[in-house]
N, C-alpha and C positions, 0 to 999 in steps of 0.2 A: 767881324773879328779881325784883329790887326794882323799884318803880315810883316815881312822883311822891311826894315827901315832903309830905304834907298839912300838916305843921306849918310849912312855908315858905309856904303859901298865905295870901292876905289874907282871903278870905271865910270865914265861919264853917263849922265842919265839916259841919253839916247841909246847908248850901247846896252845899258841895263834893261831898258824897255824891250829892245829887239831880242835880247837873250831870254827874257821872260816869255814873250810871244812865241819864240821858237820852241822853248821848253814845253809850253802848253800844247803846241801843235805836234811835236815829235815824240814826247815822252810816252804817250799811250802805245806807240808803235814799236818802241824799243823793248826787247826782251827784258823781263824783270831782273834776272841776274846781272846782265850787262849794265842796266841803269843803276842798280844797287852798287856795283863796283865803281862806276864812274863817280857817283856822289860821295862814296867813301874816300876816294882819292882826293876829291875837292876838299872834303873835311880835313883830311890829314895834312894836305899841303897848306891850307889856311892856318891850321893849328901850328905847324912847324915854323911858319913865317912869323908867328907871334904878332899878328895884326893888332891894331888898337881894340877891335872888338873882342879878340881872344884875351887880351890882357885885362879888359874890363870884366869879361866873364870870370876869369880867375880871381879877380879882386872881389867880385860878388860871392863866388863860391867860398872864398876864404872866410868871409863873414858868417855865412850860414853853416859852415862846416869847420868850426875851430878845432875839431878833433884830428884834422889832417895836417901833416907837415907840408912843406913846399913841394916836395916830390909827389905827395898824394894829391895835392891840388892840381898839379900839372897833369897827372894821369886822369883825374876827373874831368879836366877841361877838354882833354882829347875825346873822352866819351861824350862830353857835352856837345862838341862840334859835330861828332858823328850823328848824334840824336837830332841836332839842328838841321843838318843836311838831309837826314831821313825825312824830316817834316817837308822840306822842299821837294824832295823826290816824290813823295806821296801826293803832295798838293798838285804837282804838274800833271799827274795821271788820274787824279781823283774824279774829274768830270767824266771819265770814260769807264769808271767802275760800274758794275751792275749792282742793283740793290742787294743781291745775294752776297756779293763780294764785300760790300760795306758791312752787312750784318756779320759776316765771318770775322771781320777785322776789329769789331767793337764789342767790348764787354762792359756792362753797366751796373755794377753793384750799387745798391742804395736807391735805384730808380723807383722800384715798385713801392717801397715803404716811405720814401722821403719826398719824392716829387709827384708821383702820379695822383695821390689823394688830393693834392691842391689843384689839379687840372680836371679830374673827373669828379665834379662837385656832387653829382648824384649817383656816382658809381659807374661801372663800365657801361658803354652804350649811351652816355650822355650826349644829347644833340650838340653839335659844334657851337651853336649860339649860346649855350649855357655853360660852356667849358670855362675853366679858370685860367689864370696866367701865373707866371713866376718870374722873378729876377734871379739871375745866376751870376755869381762872382767867380771869375776865372783868372788864373795866372797864365803866363806864357809857358805852359807845361805841355809836353807831348805834342799831339797834332789836334789842335782845336778845330780846324776845318773838317777833318774826318769826323770828329764828334758832332759838329754842326750838321753835317750831311746825314748822320744817323738820326739826330734829333728831328730833322725835317721829315724824315721817312716815318718815324715811329712815335713822336711825341706831339708836335704841333708846329705850325709855321714858326720859323726862327727870324727874329728881328734883332739887329745889333748895330754897332757903330764901328767904323774903321778909320784908322788914321789916314789923313789926306797925304798920300804919297806924292813925291815929285818924280817925273813930270806928271801933269794931270792925266795924260793918256794912259800911264801905267796904273794910276788909281782907278780909272774907268775900266780897265781890263780886269782888275781885281774884283770890282763890283760885278762885272759880267760873269766872271768865274764863279763867284759865290752865288749869284742868282741861278746859275746852271745846276748847282747842287742844293737848291732850296733855301738859301739864306739871303734875306734882304739886308743889305749893309748901307747905312747912312753915313755920310761924311762927317767926321768929327770937326766941329767948329762951324758947320753950316747953320744957317738960320733955322730955328725951330726944331732942331734935332731932338733935344731933350723932351720937348713938348710932344713930339711924335712918338717917342718911346713910351711916355706916360699914357698917351691916348691908346696906343696899341695894347699896353698891359691892362688898362681899364676895360677895353672892349673884350678882352679875354681870348681864349683859344690861341695862345702864343707863349713862347718862352723868349726871354730877352737876356742872352748871355753877353756879358761885358768883360773884356780883358782889362783888368783894373789894377794889376800889381805894379804899375808905373804911371806916374802923373804926367800927362802931356799938356796940361792946361794952365799950370801955375795956380790952380784953385783946388788942389788936392788936399788930402788929409794926412797929417803926420801921425804915424802909428809906430808901434814897436814890432819889428819883424825879426823874430828869433834873437832878441836881445839888442837890436840896433835900431835907432830911429830911421825911418824911411818915409817917403812920400808916395802915396798911392791915390788912385782916382776915387772921387766921392760918388761917382755915378751909380753904382749898384745900390748903395744905401739910400741915396736921394730918390732913386726910382721906386724902391720898395716902399718908402714912406709916402711919396706923392701919389702913387697908384694903389696903395694899400694892398700889396701882394707880398707873399713870403720871399725871403732872400736866402738862397741856398749857395754855399760854397761848393764849387765843382772842381775836382782835381783830375788831371789826365796824365798818364804815363804810358810809355811803350812796354809791350811784353812780347816775348818770343812765342810764336805759334808752332804747333806740332801736329802731326797726324792729319786727320780728316779736316780739321779746322784750317790748317795751313794750306791744304790743297784747295779748299773752297775759297779761301781768301786770295789765292794767287800770290802770296807774299809770306815771308817768314816772320813778319812783324805785324802786330795789331796794337790797339790801345785799350787801356782800362780807363773808363770814364766813371769816376766815383762821385755819386750824388750824396753829399753829406746832409745831415739834418738841417732844417731852416735855423738860422741863428735867432736867438730870443729877441723879441721886440723890446726896446728900451722903454723906460718910464715915460708915458705920454705927457707928463707934466714938465719934462725937461725942455729947454729951448731946442728948436729944430736943429741948429748947428751941433749941439751936444748929442742929440739922438743920432745924427749922421755919423759923428765921430765914434760913438759906442758901437753902432752896427758895423762900421768899417773895421774897427779893431777886432770885433768878434769873427768876421770872416777871415781876416788876416791871420788870426791865431790858428784857425783850422788849416788854411792853405800853407801856413808856415811849416806845420808838421809834415805836410806832403812834400814841400820843397826840401826839407832836411832829409826825408827818406828817399826821394827820387831826384836828387840834385842834378844829375846829368841830364834830366829831361826839362830842367828850368832854363829856357833859352833867353837869358837876360844878358845881352851884350851891351846894355846901356846903363847909365847911372840911375840908381833908384834910392840909394841910401843918402840920408840928409847930409852927412859929412862930405860926400862926393858932389852934392848939388850946390853946396854953399858957394855963392858968387857966380853960379852958372845958370843958364836956362835949363829947363827939364830935358830939352832935346840934346844937350851937349854930351 
């Protein structure tokens, strides 16, 4: 699953790498209230400085929330930056959480009725070699790493793709981090990555979540996202077609924890991971490119509603709408 885009950071790449390594090393030892306060300060200072990422976040929010005026968008972007920094705070300490803490932080509506039947082909207790697989279409919502850690514990091995961050050492660290929480992350753009995803899905006993609400390849699909043309990744739809597995949109947002659940989680925040129904398969007589487009629009329609409802948890500090991408590369 994708993480922070280092090319959007202001410090040099060596400094960023050292900061991440230090964060992973020290965060588990820092008291939760202190860590929470520190990252909230970072979020508020970044928001107040109106960095390019914050301005882009506000532009994206303005498109998906036309009901808000300028002041409303500004308040929403502050909440968005706090949510974004919450993701990083949680990610730095995630590898040190116990399974019980992960369980207390994650709630999964829709899992039993929408995903589990496609994995347990013959019902509960199915031998691993006979279990199915599924493709999951995710957006940059909530904490996808925490969701992946829960999935690796309770659903099946997690196989995904991650953006190749710069420098390479930082990308390698992220791969190691995700492996430590049960997620196998392949490098986007490496030879044979899509073929490996298809093979893994065909073999079964895995889920393949792909962060796809942003096109990083220039080979994406143009869709309607809440009334605006946008370019998203074709990967989830192409994988579902080539591996013949169901495609489920999955939305994630933060929620406040209270009482016993908060004490068990060791945090006032958890996530809701909503497994939506599989999107309908398009007419098999259509050309493959058209089937990919139809499937992609279907999951975007579902996730779009979640983005509109939980906008502050949509961590989209990059260009995604076609109007913003005109004349630019997807990474701009």
